[in-house]
N, C-alpha and C positions, 0 to 999 in steps of 0.2 A: 770653172769656179775660180774666183779671184785668189791669187797666191796669198800665203800666210802673212808676209810682211805688211800687207795693207790692212790687216784686221786690227781693230781697236781693242785694247785690253778691256775685259768686261768689268763693269762696276758691280760691286757686291750687292746682291739682291735685285739685280736688274735682268732684263732679257739679254740673251747672249747673241752677239752678231757673228754667227757661225754658219749661216745658210747661204747658198749660192744658187746659180742657175739650175744646177742639177735637181736640187730640191724643189725649186719653183716650178720646173716642168713636171716633176713627179707628182706634186700635190695637185697640179692642174689636171693631169691624167687621172690620178687616183680619185679626185673629187668629182670626176665627170663620167668615166667609164664604169657602168654598173649594169643594173637590170634593164636600163633604157635601151641600149643597143641590142640587147638580147630579145626584147619583146617588141619594140617599136616597129621594126620592119614588117612584122606580121600585121599589126594594126593598120599600117599605111597601105600595104598591098591589098587589104580587104576593102579599103575605101577608094583607092586610086590605082586600079590594076593596069597601069601602063608604065613601062620601064623609064622612058625618058622624062615623064613628069615627076616620077619619084626621085630620080637622080638629080633633076633640077632643084627639087625641094631641098635635098641634102646640100647641094652646092650653094643655094641661097642661105641656108643655115650657117654654112661655113663662112660665107661673105659677111653675114650679119655679125658673127662672132669676131671676125677680123676687124670690122669697123669699130666694134666695141673695144677690142684690144688696143687699137691705135689711140682711142680717146682715154681709156682708163690707164694706159701706159703713161700718159702725161700726168694724170692725177697721182698715180702711185709714185712716180719719180719726184713729183713736187711736194707730196705730203707723205714722206716715208715713215708711217706710223702704223702700229697694230690697230685692228678694228675695221679695216676695209671700208665698207659702205657707211658705217656709222661715222667714221672719221671724216669722210668726204662730205656727208650730209650735214654734219655739225659745222664744218668749216664754211660750206656754201650757203646753208639755209638757217643756221642757228640751232639753239639748244633743243627746242621742241621736236623739230623734224629729225634731228640727230638721235634724240632719245627714242622716238618711235621706230626709226629704222634700226637702231641698235638692238633694242630688246626683242623686236619681232624677228630680226635676223638670228639672234641667239636661240630663241625658242624654235624657229624653223630648222636651224642646224641640229638642235637636239632631237627634233622629230625625224629629220633625215637619218640621223644616227640610229634611232630606234627602228626605223623602217629597214635599214640595211641589216641590223642585228637580227630582226625577225626572218628576213630572207636567208641570211646565213644559216639560221636554225633550220629552215625548211629544206634548203638544198643539202645541208649536212645530213638531214634525215634521209633524203633520197640516196645519198652515197653510203651512209651508215645507218641502217634501219633501227638499230638499238637506241639511237638518239631520238627518242619518241616525243620529246617535249621541246619544240622550237623556241618557246618563250624562255625556258630555262637555259637552253643553249645560247640564245641571243644575249641574255643577261650576263652570262658568264663571259662571253666574248667581249662585251662592253667593259666589264670590270678588268679583264686581262689587258686590254689595250690601254685603259686608263692607267693601270699599274705600270705598263711599259713607258707611257708618256711621263708619268710622275718621276721616273728616274732621270729624265732630262730630255731636252729638245734633240740632242744627238741621237738618242734611241728612237724617238718618234720619227725623226727624219730618215734614219736608216731603214726603218720598217716601211716608210712611204716609198723611198727610193727602190727598195727591193720588190715590193708588190707591184709598183707601177712598171718597172723594167720587165718583170716576168710577164705581166699582162700584155704589154706592147709587143714583146717578142712572140708570144703565143698567137696573138691576133695576126701579126704579119706572117708567121709560119702557116697558120690556117689558110690565110688568103692565097699564099703562093701554092700550097698543096691543092686548093680548090681549082685554081686555074690550070693545074697540071693534069687534072682528070677531065674526061669528056663530059659534055652536057648530059645530065641524068635524064634518061628517057621518061621515067615515071613522073617527072615533074610536069610533063605536058599531058598526062592522062586525063586530067579534068580541065576544062576550058576556064580561062580567067573570066571574072565577072565583067559585065558591060561597063565601059568607061562612062561616067556621068557627064552630062552636058548642062549648059546654062547655069542657073543658080545652084543646081545640085553640084556641079563641078566647082563653083566658087566656094561653097561652104565646105565641100570635101577638101579643097586645097587649103583653106584656112585651118582646118583641123590638122592636116598633114604638117603645115609649117609650124603650128604650135607644138606638135609632138617632136618635131626635129629640133626646135629651139630648146625645148625642155631637155632633150637628150644631150645637147651641147652644154647645158648649164654646168658651171663649175670651172671653166677655163681661166677665170679671174682669181683663183684661190690664193695665188701668191700675194695678193693685196693684203691679206690678213697678217702678213709677217714682215711688215715694213721695218719694225724695230729689230728684226733678227737677220735680215739679209745684209750681207757684208757691204755691198755697194748698190743700194736700192736705185739710185739714179740711173744706172746702166742695166743692172740685172733684173729689176722688176719688169720693165718693158720687154726685155729679151725672154724672160720666163713666160709671160703671157703670149707673146707672138709665137714662140716655138711650140708652146702647148697647143695653140689653135692650129698651127700647121700640122702637127702630129695627129691631133684629133680628127682634123678634116681628112687626112690621108687614111686613117683607120676606118672612119665611118663610110667614106665614099667607096673605098676598096672592098670593105666588108659587104656593102650592098651590091656592088658589082659581082662579087663572088657568089652571093646568094642567088642573084638572077642567073648567073652562069650555070650553077649546079641544080638549083631547085625550080627556077622559073617563077613567074608571078603567082600562078595558082598554087604552086608548091609552098611558097613563102606564106601565102594567106592562110593556108590550112594548118600551119604549124604554130603552136603556142610559143615555142622557143626555136626560131629558125636557125640560129647559130649552132645550137645543140644538134639539130637535124643535119646541118651541114657537116659538122664534125663526124657524125655517125656514118654519113654517106662517103666521106673521104677516108676515114680511118677505121670504119667498122664500129663495133660496140665499144671499143676502147676510146674512140673519138667522142662518143656521147658522154662517157664517164669523165674524159679529160676536160670537155667543155664545161660540164657541171662543176668540176673541181676548180676550173678557171673562174667560174662565177663566184664561188666561195672566196677565192683569193681576191678578186676585184672588189667584192663587197667588203672584205676586210680592209682593203686600202681605202675605200670610200668611207667606211666607218672611222678609220684612223684620221682621215682628213677632216671629216665633219667635227670630230671632237677637238682636234687641234684648232680649227677655225672658230668654233663656238667659244672655246676657252679664251682665245685672243680678243673676241668681241667683249666678253664680260670683263676681262682684264682692262681693256681700253676704257670702258665705261666707268669702272671702279676707280681707275686712275684719275679720271676727270671729275670724280666726286659723286657719281650716282651710287647711292648706298654708302658703304663704308670704304674708305681708302685702304683699310687693312686688308680688304679682299685682294688688292693688287700686289700683295707680297709675292716675291718670286723665290723659289728655292735655289740651292747651289747648282742644280742641273739646268737652270734657265726655264723652269716650268712654273707658271702661276698656279700654285697648289690649290688654293681655295676655289678659284674659278674652275679648275679641272674637277675638283670634288663636286661642286654644285652641278656642273654640266653632266657629269656621270650619273649623279642621283636622278636628275630630271630625265635623262635618256632612258635609264632603267625603269623609272616610273612609267614612262610612255610605253615601254615594252610590256610591262606587267599589266597595265590597264587596257592596252589595245587602243589607246586614244591617239596614237601617232598619225593615223590616217587623216583624222579630222584636223589635227594640228597642222599637218603639211598642207592640206587643202585650204584652210583658212589663211595661212601665212603666204600662200602662193600669190595672193593679190599684192602683198607688200613686196614679195620677191620680184614680181614683174614691174611694179611701180619704181623700185629702186634702180632698175635699168635706166628708165627715162630720167629720173632725178640725177643720177650720176653722170649721164652723158650731157645733160643740160648744165651741170655744174662746171663743165669745161668753159662754157661761155661766161657763166657767172664769175668765175675766178679770174678769167683773162681780163674782164672788165674791171673787177674790184681790186685785183692784185697784179697789175701789169708788170711790176718790178720784181716779183717773187721769182727766184731762180727756177728754171724749168730745164733740168738736164735732158729731158726728152720732150719733144713737141709733136702733137698729133699730126701724122702724115695726111696731107690733103685737106687740112683745116682751111675754112670752116665746113666745106661741103661734105666731107666724110662724117663729121660729127652731126651735121644736120640730118644726114641719111640715117645715122644711128638713132637719133632722137625720134625721127619720124617712124622708123621701124619699131621702136619701143612703144610708141603711142598706139600704133596699129595692134601690136602684140597685146598691150594692156586692154584695149577695147575687145579684142577677140577673147581674152581670158575672162573678162566680165560677162560677155555674151554666152560663153560656153559653160560657165559655172556661176550663174547669177546668185544662187542661194549662198554659197560660201563667200562670194564677193560682198554680199550684204552683211554676213557675219563679220567680215573683215572691217567694214565700216563701223559696226557696233564696237569692235575692239579698238578702233581708232578713237572713237568718241570716249570710250571708257578709259583710255590711256591718259587723257588730259588731266583728270584729277590726280592720278598717280604722279604725273610729271610735276604738277604744282606742289605736291607734298615733298617731292624729292629735290625740287629746284634749289631750295636754300642751301643744299649741300654741294652745289656745283661751284667749282672754283672759277674765277673770272677768266674769260677767254683771253 
């Protein structure tokens, strides 16, 4: 983290530049590691029951994320502002695209927070049976985390740092312990399913790569805090790259440990393979420990989602969407009204049970923003060649071309695999234009 003398004194009522690489890495891990790594290995092993193809898929997911980090590192250092994809889209493509990216990102983050809250309630009930109402538990947790963040960014960042550090240490500890035990004989009791061939193999691999990329999603989360990172020109790219390296190590090693202990067939038959791994390595205590870890990681994910959503709404309000009074910041560096609105929407999603559809519909925009953001590197290099770029994309233009191509393939796969919700997304896109036109007069000149 940058030393204190380099920090600028905070301006009253503004976001505070008090965050560094430690937080950037923590929010990347916390916004990424969740139920995905707990469940995805089982889904993948059921579709693609061969070790080397599965490990190759995780390696490709890591490479795709690394290509993205190189490209977004340049944009984050060049445009050190809150709002992440909204800010990039507005700078590269104009107000309308920025508006659509911004509000769909905000709603999607609220939906992700609600999904994490419900899972916290469910896993807490498994550990403490008297907590019989996951919806109530999830709503309370959302409110408590919002209250913590309302006290100030330092509180929210400390919680993120702590949950992410514990999560990473527990994962690495579980991985080491797994490799110290012998291969579990029971894992080979049932034969693995036949490996698909031809078109069946192609479609199975497309599904696997999509699942892997979704599990990696979140590594870019430091982008949301450009106004709060002390030295964004240096620390933003470092945060994303370090986050990708750590995530890649955790995911690849976790899968290797699962194959070592459970085998392909053993992974495929478990709903939560990591919990089964913990039980085999540490006994019944391991199962409880892993489920407790899930609650902790989901709390970190929930904290990160609310932090990110609040910054998107703050950035949009600051630019004039809605009322600029929404962009007011309290003494602790928290945009209070965006936090309140984000919390209310997240709890409403929890209580209504609508978060699943919200996440599904906004997935189209989430995938599209990858392609838009990576292509923005080309757009801004051509349009703003003289703008200072403290960090430049490694291997440009080829690495960015690869990132754009991968994103387009990912987008096509997402549309093909969930055509109905993709069509709903297009309806949302069309419906957003009248709203944009109504709000446009309030936007300040760029």
